[in-house]
mmCIF entry with sequence, helices, sheets and N, C-alpha, C, O atoms, coordinates in Angstrom:
data_MODEL
# 
_entry.id   MODEL 
# 
_entity.id                         1 
_entity.type                       polymer 
_entity.pdbx_number_of_molecules   1 
# 
_entity_poly.entity_id                      1 
_entity_poly.type                           'polypeptide(L)' 
_entity_poly.nstd_linkage                   no 
_entity_poly.nstd_monomer                   no 
_entity_poly.pdbx_seq_one_letter_code       
;(UNK)(UNK)(UNK)(UNK)(UNK)(UNK)(UNK)(UNK)(UNK)(UNK)(UNK)(UNK)(UNK)(UNK)(UNK)(UNK)
(UNK)(UNK)(UNK)(UNK)(UNK)(UNK)(UNK)(UNK)(UNK)(UNK)(UNK)(UNK)(UNK)(UNK)(UNK)(UNK)
(UNK)(UNK)(UNK)(UNK)(UNK)(UNK)(UNK)(UNK)(UNK)
;
_entity_poly.pdbx_seq_one_letter_code_can   XXXXXXXXXXXXXXXXXXXXXXXXXXXXXXXXXXXXXXXXX 
_entity_poly.pdbx_strand_id                 A 
# 
loop_
_entity_poly_seq.entity_id 
_entity_poly_seq.num 
_entity_poly_seq.mon_id 
_entity_poly_seq.hetero 
1 1  UNK n 
1 2  UNK n 
1 3  UNK n 
1 4  UNK n 
1 5  UNK n 
1 6  UNK n 
1 7  UNK n 
1 8  UNK n 
1 9  UNK n 
1 10 UNK n 
1 11 UNK n 
1 12 UNK n 
1 13 UNK n 
1 14 UNK n 
1 15 UNK n 
1 16 UNK n 
1 17 UNK n 
1 18 UNK n 
1 19 UNK n 
1 20 UNK n 
1 21 UNK n 
1 22 UNK n 
1 23 UNK n 
1 24 UNK n 
1 25 UNK n 
1 26 UNK n 
1 27 UNK n 
1 28 UNK n 
1 29 UNK n 
1 30 UNK n 
1 31 UNK n 
1 32 UNK n 
1 33 UNK n 
1 34 UNK n 
1 35 UNK n 
1 36 UNK n 
1 37 UNK n 
1 38 UNK n 
1 39 UNK n 
1 40 UNK n 
1 41 UNK n 
# 
_struct_asym.id          A 
_struct_asym.entity_id   1 
# 
loop_
_struct_conf.conf_type_id 
_struct_conf.id 
_struct_conf.pdbx_PDB_helix_id 
_struct_conf.beg_label_comp_id 
_struct_conf.beg_label_asym_id 
_struct_conf.beg_label_seq_id 
_struct_conf.pdbx_beg_PDB_ins_code 
_struct_conf.end_label_comp_id 
_struct_conf.end_label_asym_id 
_struct_conf.end_label_seq_id 
_struct_conf.pdbx_end_PDB_ins_code 
_struct_conf.beg_auth_comp_id 
_struct_conf.beg_auth_asym_id 
_struct_conf.beg_auth_seq_id 
_struct_conf.end_auth_comp_id 
_struct_conf.end_auth_asym_id 
_struct_conf.end_auth_seq_id 
_struct_conf.pdbx_PDB_helix_class 
_struct_conf.details 
_struct_conf.pdbx_PDB_helix_length 
HELX_P HELX_P1 AA1 UNK A 3  ? UNK A 6  ? UNK A 3  UNK A 6  1 ? 4  
HELX_P HELX_P2 AA2 UNK A 12 ? UNK A 29 ? UNK A 12 UNK A 29 1 ? 18 
HELX_P HELX_P3 AA3 UNK A 36 ? UNK A 39 ? UNK A 36 UNK A 39 1 ? 4  
# 
_struct_conf_type.id          HELX_P 
_struct_conf_type.criteria    ? 
_struct_conf_type.reference   ? 
# 
loop_
_atom_site.group_PDB 
_atom_site.id 
_atom_site.type_symbol 
_atom_site.label_atom_id 
_atom_site.label_alt_id 
_atom_site.label_comp_id 
_atom_site.label_asym_id 
_atom_site.label_entity_id 
_atom_site.label_seq_id 
_atom_site.pdbx_PDB_ins_code 
_atom_site.Cartn_x 
_atom_site.Cartn_y 
_atom_site.Cartn_z 
_atom_site.occupancy 
_atom_site.B_iso_or_equiv 
_atom_site.pdbx_formal_charge 
_atom_site.auth_seq_id 
_atom_site.auth_comp_id 
_atom_site.auth_asym_id 
_atom_site.auth_atom_id 
_atom_site.pdbx_PDB_model_num 
ATOM 1   N N  . UNK A 1 1  ? 35.921 153.242 67.799 1.00 0.00 ? 1  UNK A N  1 
ATOM 2   C CA . UNK A 1 1  ? 36.540 154.575 67.877 1.00 0.00 ? 1  UNK A CA 1 
ATOM 3   C C  . UNK A 1 1  ? 35.541 155.640 67.402 1.00 0.00 ? 1  UNK A C  1 
ATOM 4   O O  . UNK A 1 1  ? 34.338 155.387 67.337 1.00 0.00 ? 1  UNK A O  1 
ATOM 5   N N  . UNK A 1 2  ? 36.046 156.816 67.077 1.00 0.00 ? 2  UNK A N  1 
ATOM 6   C CA . UNK A 1 2  ? 35.163 157.924 66.686 1.00 0.00 ? 2  UNK A CA 1 
ATOM 7   C C  . UNK A 1 2  ? 34.928 157.933 65.181 1.00 0.00 ? 2  UNK A C  1 
ATOM 8   O O  . UNK A 1 2  ? 35.343 158.861 64.487 1.00 0.00 ? 2  UNK A O  1 
ATOM 9   N N  . UNK A 1 3  ? 34.263 156.902 64.682 1.00 0.00 ? 3  UNK A N  1 
ATOM 10  C CA . UNK A 1 3  ? 34.010 156.822 63.239 1.00 0.00 ? 3  UNK A CA 1 
ATOM 11  C C  . UNK A 1 3  ? 32.996 157.874 62.792 1.00 0.00 ? 3  UNK A C  1 
ATOM 12  O O  . UNK A 1 3  ? 33.046 158.356 61.661 1.00 0.00 ? 3  UNK A O  1 
ATOM 13  N N  . UNK A 1 4  ? 32.067 158.228 63.701 1.00 0.00 ? 4  UNK A N  1 
ATOM 14  C CA . UNK A 1 4  ? 31.022 159.193 63.350 1.00 0.00 ? 4  UNK A CA 1 
ATOM 15  C C  . UNK A 1 4  ? 31.623 160.537 62.948 1.00 0.00 ? 4  UNK A C  1 
ATOM 16  O O  . UNK A 1 4  ? 31.078 161.225 62.085 1.00 0.00 ? 4  UNK A O  1 
ATOM 17  N N  . UNK A 1 5  ? 32.726 160.910 63.559 1.00 0.00 ? 5  UNK A N  1 
ATOM 18  C CA . UNK A 1 5  ? 33.326 162.215 63.264 1.00 0.00 ? 5  UNK A CA 1 
ATOM 19  C C  . UNK A 1 5  ? 33.729 162.311 61.797 1.00 0.00 ? 5  UNK A C  1 
ATOM 20  O O  . UNK A 1 5  ? 33.664 163.389 61.206 1.00 0.00 ? 5  UNK A O  1 
ATOM 21  N N  . UNK A 1 6  ? 34.142 161.199 61.207 1.00 0.00 ? 6  UNK A N  1 
ATOM 22  C CA . UNK A 1 6  ? 34.572 161.227 59.804 1.00 0.00 ? 6  UNK A CA 1 
ATOM 23  C C  . UNK A 1 6  ? 33.399 161.496 58.871 1.00 0.00 ? 6  UNK A C  1 
ATOM 24  O O  . UNK A 1 6  ? 33.577 162.008 57.765 1.00 0.00 ? 6  UNK A O  1 
ATOM 25  N N  . UNK A 1 7  ? 32.191 161.144 59.329 1.00 0.00 ? 7  UNK A N  1 
ATOM 26  C CA . UNK A 1 7  ? 31.006 161.300 58.483 1.00 0.00 ? 7  UNK A CA 1 
ATOM 27  C C  . UNK A 1 7  ? 30.396 162.689 58.587 1.00 0.00 ? 7  UNK A C  1 
ATOM 28  O O  . UNK A 1 7  ? 29.443 162.997 57.871 1.00 0.00 ? 7  UNK A O  1 
ATOM 29  N N  . UNK A 1 8  ? 30.926 163.534 59.465 1.00 0.00 ? 8  UNK A N  1 
ATOM 30  C CA . UNK A 1 8  ? 30.385 164.889 59.606 1.00 0.00 ? 8  UNK A CA 1 
ATOM 31  C C  . UNK A 1 8  ? 30.724 165.702 58.353 1.00 0.00 ? 8  UNK A C  1 
ATOM 32  O O  . UNK A 1 8  ? 31.897 165.793 57.991 1.00 0.00 ? 8  UNK A O  1 
ATOM 33  N N  . UNK A 1 9  ? 29.736 166.290 57.686 1.00 0.00 ? 9  UNK A N  1 
ATOM 34  C CA . UNK A 1 9  ? 30.002 167.083 56.479 1.00 0.00 ? 9  UNK A CA 1 
ATOM 35  C C  . UNK A 1 9  ? 30.810 168.319 56.815 1.00 0.00 ? 9  UNK A C  1 
ATOM 36  O O  . UNK A 1 9  ? 30.706 168.837 57.927 1.00 0.00 ? 9  UNK A O  1 
ATOM 37  N N  . UNK A 1 10 ? 31.615 168.804 55.879 1.00 0.00 ? 10 UNK A N  1 
ATOM 38  C CA . UNK A 1 10 ? 32.409 170.010 56.118 1.00 0.00 ? 10 UNK A CA 1 
ATOM 39  C C  . UNK A 1 10 ? 31.510 171.221 56.304 1.00 0.00 ? 10 UNK A C  1 
ATOM 40  O O  . UNK A 1 10 ? 30.357 171.216 55.874 1.00 0.00 ? 10 UNK A O  1 
ATOM 41  N N  . UNK A 1 11 ? 32.036 172.258 56.944 1.00 0.00 ? 11 UNK A N  1 
ATOM 42  C CA . UNK A 1 11 ? 31.263 173.482 57.150 1.00 0.00 ? 11 UNK A CA 1 
ATOM 43  C C  . UNK A 1 11 ? 30.902 174.098 55.802 1.00 0.00 ? 11 UNK A C  1 
ATOM 44  O O  . UNK A 1 11 ? 31.623 173.918 54.821 1.00 0.00 ? 11 UNK A O  1 
ATOM 45  N N  . UNK A 1 12 ? 29.791 174.821 55.755 1.00 0.00 ? 12 UNK A N  1 
ATOM 46  C CA . UNK A 1 12 ? 29.359 175.444 54.500 1.00 0.00 ? 12 UNK A CA 1 
ATOM 47  C C  . UNK A 1 12 ? 30.446 176.353 53.960 1.00 0.00 ? 12 UNK A C  1 
ATOM 48  O O  . UNK A 1 12 ? 30.671 176.406 52.751 1.00 0.00 ? 12 UNK A O  1 
ATOM 49  N N  . UNK A 1 13 ? 31.119 177.066 54.844 1.00 0.00 ? 13 UNK A N  1 
ATOM 50  C CA . UNK A 1 13 ? 32.172 177.985 54.404 1.00 0.00 ? 13 UNK A CA 1 
ATOM 51  C C  . UNK A 1 13 ? 33.283 177.207 53.708 1.00 0.00 ? 13 UNK A C  1 
ATOM 52  O O  . UNK A 1 13 ? 33.779 177.621 52.660 1.00 0.00 ? 13 UNK A O  1 
ATOM 53  N N  . UNK A 1 14 ? 33.674 176.066 54.303 1.00 0.00 ? 14 UNK A N  1 
ATOM 54  C CA . UNK A 1 14 ? 34.732 175.264 53.707 1.00 0.00 ? 14 UNK A CA 1 
ATOM 55  C C  . UNK A 1 14 ? 34.300 174.751 52.340 1.00 0.00 ? 14 UNK A C  1 
ATOM 56  O O  . UNK A 1 14 ? 35.083 174.762 51.390 1.00 0.00 ? 14 UNK A O  1 
ATOM 57  N N  . UNK A 1 15 ? 33.040 174.298 52.240 1.00 0.00 ? 15 UNK A N  1 
ATOM 58  C CA . UNK A 1 15 ? 32.540 173.782 50.976 1.00 0.00 ? 15 UNK A CA 1 
ATOM 59  C C  . UNK A 1 15 ? 32.580 174.868 49.908 1.00 0.00 ? 15 UNK A C  1 
ATOM 60  O O  . UNK A 1 15 ? 32.970 174.614 48.768 1.00 0.00 ? 15 UNK A O  1 
ATOM 61  N N  . UNK A 1 16 ? 32.174 176.078 50.281 1.00 0.00 ? 16 UNK A N  1 
ATOM 62  C CA . UNK A 1 16 ? 32.169 177.180 49.316 1.00 0.00 ? 16 UNK A CA 1 
ATOM 63  C C  . UNK A 1 16 ? 33.588 177.472 48.842 1.00 0.00 ? 16 UNK A C  1 
ATOM 64  O O  . UNK A 1 16 ? 33.812 177.713 47.655 1.00 0.00 ? 16 UNK A O  1 
ATOM 65  N N  . UNK A 1 17 ? 34.546 177.449 49.768 1.00 0.00 ? 17 UNK A N  1 
ATOM 66  C CA . UNK A 1 17 ? 35.937 177.716 49.394 1.00 0.00 ? 17 UNK A CA 1 
ATOM 67  C C  . UNK A 1 17 ? 36.422 176.656 48.418 1.00 0.00 ? 17 UNK A C  1 
ATOM 68  O O  . UNK A 1 17 ? 37.091 176.972 47.434 1.00 0.00 ? 17 UNK A O  1 
ATOM 69  N N  . UNK A 1 18 ? 36.083 175.392 48.689 1.00 0.00 ? 18 UNK A N  1 
ATOM 70  C CA . UNK A 1 18 ? 36.508 174.304 47.809 1.00 0.00 ? 18 UNK A CA 1 
ATOM 71  C C  . UNK A 1 18 ? 35.884 174.495 46.431 1.00 0.00 ? 18 UNK A C  1 
ATOM 72  O O  . UNK A 1 18 ? 36.550 174.317 45.411 1.00 0.00 ? 18 UNK A O  1 
ATOM 73  N N  . UNK A 1 19 ? 34.595 174.859 46.407 1.00 0.00 ? 19 UNK A N  1 
ATOM 74  C CA . UNK A 1 19 ? 33.919 175.070 45.126 1.00 0.00 ? 19 UNK A CA 1 
ATOM 75  C C  . UNK A 1 19 ? 34.602 176.186 44.346 1.00 0.00 ? 19 UNK A C  1 
ATOM 76  O O  . UNK A 1 19 ? 34.792 176.074 43.135 1.00 0.00 ? 19 UNK A O  1 
ATOM 77  N N  . UNK A 1 20 ? 34.970 177.263 45.038 1.00 0.00 ? 20 UNK A N  1 
ATOM 78  C CA . UNK A 1 20 ? 35.636 178.379 44.366 1.00 0.00 ? 20 UNK A CA 1 
ATOM 79  C C  . UNK A 1 20 ? 36.961 177.916 43.776 1.00 0.00 ? 20 UNK A C  1 
ATOM 80  O O  . UNK A 1 20 ? 37.306 178.288 42.654 1.00 0.00 ? 20 UNK A O  1 
ATOM 81  N N  . UNK A 1 21 ? 37.708 177.104 44.528 1.00 0.00 ? 21 UNK A N  1 
ATOM 82  C CA . UNK A 1 21 ? 38.991 176.606 44.042 1.00 0.00 ? 21 UNK A CA 1 
ATOM 83  C C  . UNK A 1 21 ? 38.781 175.750 42.800 1.00 0.00 ? 21 UNK A C  1 
ATOM 84  O O  . UNK A 1 21 ? 39.517 175.878 41.822 1.00 0.00 ? 21 UNK A O  1 
ATOM 85  N N  . UNK A 1 22 ? 37.770 174.872 42.839 1.00 0.00 ? 22 UNK A N  1 
ATOM 86  C CA . UNK A 1 22 ? 37.494 174.015 41.689 1.00 0.00 ? 22 UNK A CA 1 
ATOM 87  C C  . UNK A 1 22 ? 37.108 174.868 40.489 1.00 0.00 ? 22 UNK A C  1 
ATOM 88  O O  . UNK A 1 22 ? 37.576 174.621 39.377 1.00 0.00 ? 22 UNK A O  1 
ATOM 89  N N  . UNK A 1 23 ? 36.254 175.873 40.704 1.00 0.00 ? 23 UNK A N  1 
ATOM 90  C CA . UNK A 1 23 ? 35.825 176.738 39.600 1.00 0.00 ? 23 UNK A CA 1 
ATOM 91  C C  . UNK A 1 23 ? 37.019 177.452 38.992 1.00 0.00 ? 23 UNK A C  1 
ATOM 92  O O  . UNK A 1 23 ? 37.126 177.547 37.769 1.00 0.00 ? 23 UNK A O  1 
ATOM 93  N N  . UNK A 1 24 ? 37.919 177.955 39.830 1.00 0.00 ? 24 UNK A N  1 
ATOM 94  C CA . UNK A 1 24 ? 39.086 178.671 39.319 1.00 0.00 ? 24 UNK A CA 1 
ATOM 95  C C  . UNK A 1 24 ? 39.956 177.720 38.508 1.00 0.00 ? 24 UNK A C  1 
ATOM 96  O O  . UNK A 1 24 ? 40.508 178.106 37.477 1.00 0.00 ? 24 UNK A O  1 
ATOM 97  N N  . UNK A 1 25 ? 40.081 176.471 38.971 1.00 0.00 ? 25 UNK A N  1 
ATOM 98  C CA . UNK A 1 25 ? 40.881 175.491 38.236 1.00 0.00 ? 25 UNK A CA 1 
ATOM 99  C C  . UNK A 1 25 ? 40.250 175.222 36.880 1.00 0.00 ? 25 UNK A C  1 
ATOM 100 O O  . UNK A 1 25 ? 40.946 175.132 35.868 1.00 0.00 ? 25 UNK A O  1 
ATOM 101 N N  . UNK A 1 26 ? 38.915 175.092 36.863 1.00 0.00 ? 26 UNK A N  1 
ATOM 102 C CA . UNK A 1 26 ? 38.228 174.820 35.604 1.00 0.00 ? 26 UNK A CA 1 
ATOM 103 C C  . UNK A 1 26 ? 38.440 175.981 34.637 1.00 0.00 ? 26 UNK A C  1 
ATOM 104 O O  . UNK A 1 26 ? 38.689 175.768 33.450 1.00 0.00 ? 26 UNK A O  1 
ATOM 105 N N  . UNK A 1 27 ? 38.340 177.212 35.145 1.00 0.00 ? 27 UNK A N  1 
ATOM 106 C CA . UNK A 1 27 ? 38.510 178.380 34.283 1.00 0.00 ? 27 UNK A CA 1 
ATOM 107 C C  . UNK A 1 27 ? 39.935 178.434 33.739 1.00 0.00 ? 27 UNK A C  1 
ATOM 108 O O  . UNK A 1 27 ? 40.148 178.767 32.573 1.00 0.00 ? 27 UNK A O  1 
ATOM 109 N N  . UNK A 1 28 ? 40.912 178.105 34.591 1.00 0.00 ? 28 UNK A N  1 
ATOM 110 C CA . UNK A 1 28 ? 42.312 178.153 34.164 1.00 0.00 ? 28 UNK A CA 1 
ATOM 111 C C  . UNK A 1 28 ? 42.578 177.120 33.078 1.00 0.00 ? 28 UNK A C  1 
ATOM 112 O O  . UNK A 1 28 ? 43.313 177.385 32.127 1.00 0.00 ? 28 UNK A O  1 
ATOM 113 N N  . UNK A 1 29 ? 41.975 175.936 33.224 1.00 0.00 ? 29 UNK A N  1 
ATOM 114 C CA . UNK A 1 29 ? 42.242 174.839 32.298 1.00 0.00 ? 29 UNK A CA 1 
ATOM 115 C C  . UNK A 1 29 ? 41.244 174.786 31.144 1.00 0.00 ? 29 UNK A C  1 
ATOM 116 O O  . UNK A 1 29 ? 41.294 173.873 30.320 1.00 0.00 ? 29 UNK A O  1 
ATOM 117 N N  . UNK A 1 30 ? 40.336 175.766 31.084 1.00 0.00 ? 30 UNK A N  1 
ATOM 118 C CA . UNK A 1 30 ? 39.309 175.746 30.038 1.00 0.00 ? 30 UNK A CA 1 
ATOM 119 C C  . UNK A 1 30 ? 39.983 175.774 28.663 1.00 0.00 ? 30 UNK A C  1 
ATOM 120 O O  . UNK A 1 30 ? 40.826 176.630 28.392 1.00 0.00 ? 30 UNK A O  1 
ATOM 121 N N  . UNK A 1 31 ? 39.606 174.838 27.811 1.00 0.00 ? 31 UNK A N  1 
ATOM 122 C CA . UNK A 1 31 ? 40.168 174.791 26.473 1.00 0.00 ? 31 UNK A CA 1 
ATOM 123 C C  . UNK A 1 31 ? 41.388 173.892 26.386 1.00 0.00 ? 31 UNK A C  1 
ATOM 124 O O  . UNK A 1 31 ? 41.740 173.429 25.301 1.00 0.00 ? 31 UNK A O  1 
ATOM 125 N N  . UNK A 1 32 ? 42.034 173.640 27.511 1.00 0.00 ? 32 UNK A N  1 
ATOM 126 C CA . UNK A 1 32 ? 43.215 172.778 27.497 1.00 0.00 ? 32 UNK A CA 1 
ATOM 127 C C  . UNK A 1 32 ? 42.818 171.308 27.423 1.00 0.00 ? 32 UNK A C  1 
ATOM 128 O O  . UNK A 1 32 ? 43.512 170.496 26.811 1.00 0.00 ? 32 UNK A O  1 
ATOM 129 N N  . UNK A 1 33 ? 41.689 170.976 28.056 1.00 0.00 ? 33 UNK A N  1 
ATOM 130 C CA . UNK A 1 33 ? 41.241 169.590 28.094 1.00 0.00 ? 33 UNK A CA 1 
ATOM 131 C C  . UNK A 1 33 ? 39.800 169.498 27.608 1.00 0.00 ? 33 UNK A C  1 
ATOM 132 O O  . UNK A 1 33 ? 39.066 170.485 27.669 1.00 0.00 ? 33 UNK A O  1 
ATOM 133 N N  . UNK A 1 34 ? 39.385 168.324 27.126 1.00 0.00 ? 34 UNK A N  1 
ATOM 134 C CA . UNK A 1 34 ? 37.984 168.146 26.718 1.00 0.00 ? 34 UNK A CA 1 
ATOM 135 C C  . UNK A 1 34 ? 37.052 168.287 27.913 1.00 0.00 ? 34 UNK A C  1 
ATOM 136 O O  . UNK A 1 34 ? 37.453 168.046 29.052 1.00 0.00 ? 34 UNK A O  1 
ATOM 137 N N  . UNK A 1 35 ? 35.812 168.677 27.652 1.00 0.00 ? 35 UNK A N  1 
ATOM 138 C CA . UNK A 1 35 ? 34.862 168.947 28.736 1.00 0.00 ? 35 UNK A CA 1 
ATOM 139 C C  . UNK A 1 35 ? 34.647 167.705 29.595 1.00 0.00 ? 35 UNK A C  1 
ATOM 140 O O  . UNK A 1 35 ? 34.502 167.811 30.813 1.00 0.00 ? 35 UNK A O  1 
ATOM 141 N N  . UNK A 1 36 ? 34.626 166.525 28.967 1.00 0.00 ? 36 UNK A N  1 
ATOM 142 C CA . UNK A 1 36 ? 34.324 165.310 29.736 1.00 0.00 ? 36 UNK A CA 1 
ATOM 143 C C  . UNK A 1 36 ? 35.434 164.994 30.734 1.00 0.00 ? 36 UNK A C  1 
ATOM 144 O O  . UNK A 1 36 ? 35.246 164.160 31.619 1.00 0.00 ? 36 UNK A O  1 
ATOM 145 N N  . UNK A 1 37 ? 36.581 165.645 30.605 1.00 0.00 ? 37 UNK A N  1 
ATOM 146 C CA . UNK A 1 37 ? 37.665 165.439 31.568 1.00 0.00 ? 37 UNK A CA 1 
ATOM 147 C C  . UNK A 1 37 ? 37.232 165.921 32.944 1.00 0.00 ? 37 UNK A C  1 
ATOM 148 O O  . UNK A 1 37 ? 37.618 165.333 33.954 1.00 0.00 ? 37 UNK A O  1 
ATOM 149 N N  . UNK A 1 38 ? 36.429 166.989 32.998 1.00 0.00 ? 38 UNK A N  1 
ATOM 150 C CA . UNK A 1 38 ? 36.012 167.562 34.275 1.00 0.00 ? 38 UNK A CA 1 
ATOM 151 C C  . UNK A 1 38 ? 34.743 166.894 34.802 1.00 0.00 ? 38 UNK A C  1 
ATOM 152 O O  . UNK A 1 38 ? 34.549 166.818 36.015 1.00 0.00 ? 38 UNK A O  1 
ATOM 153 N N  . UNK A 1 39 ? 33.883 166.414 33.915 1.00 0.00 ? 39 UNK A N  1 
ATOM 154 C CA . UNK A 1 39 ? 32.651 165.781 34.379 1.00 0.00 ? 39 UNK A CA 1 
ATOM 155 C C  . UNK A 1 39 ? 32.928 164.361 34.841 1.00 0.00 ? 39 UNK A C  1 
ATOM 156 O O  . UNK A 1 39 ? 32.141 163.802 35.606 1.00 0.00 ? 39 UNK A O  1 
ATOM 157 N N  . UNK A 1 40 ? 34.022 163.767 34.398 1.00 0.00 ? 40 UNK A N  1 
ATOM 158 C CA . UNK A 1 40 ? 34.382 162.423 34.819 1.00 0.00 ? 40 UNK A CA 1 
ATOM 159 C C  . UNK A 1 40 ? 33.720 161.356 33.977 1.00 0.00 ? 40 UNK A C  1 
ATOM 160 O O  . UNK A 1 40 ? 33.891 160.167 34.247 1.00 0.00 ? 40 UNK A O  1 
ATOM 161 N N  . UNK A 1 41 ? 32.957 161.757 32.945 1.00 0.00 ? 41 UNK A N  1 
ATOM 162 C CA . UNK A 1 41 ? 32.314 160.765 32.099 1.00 0.00 ? 41 UNK A CA 1 
ATOM 163 C C  . UNK A 1 41 ? 33.222 160.381 30.948 1.00 0.00 ? 41 UNK A C  1 
ATOM 164 O O  . UNK A 1 41 ? 32.851 159.549 30.119 1.00 0.00 ? 41 UNK A O  1 
# 
């Protein structure tokens, strides 16, 4: 089937929007959780 399509990276615009959403979430939750909660370590 079309497995290659799944491997296509998202558009730069979409990536930027996702990054902005993540940043806003981090800012909103800043201080509520330990820093390592966001780094995943």
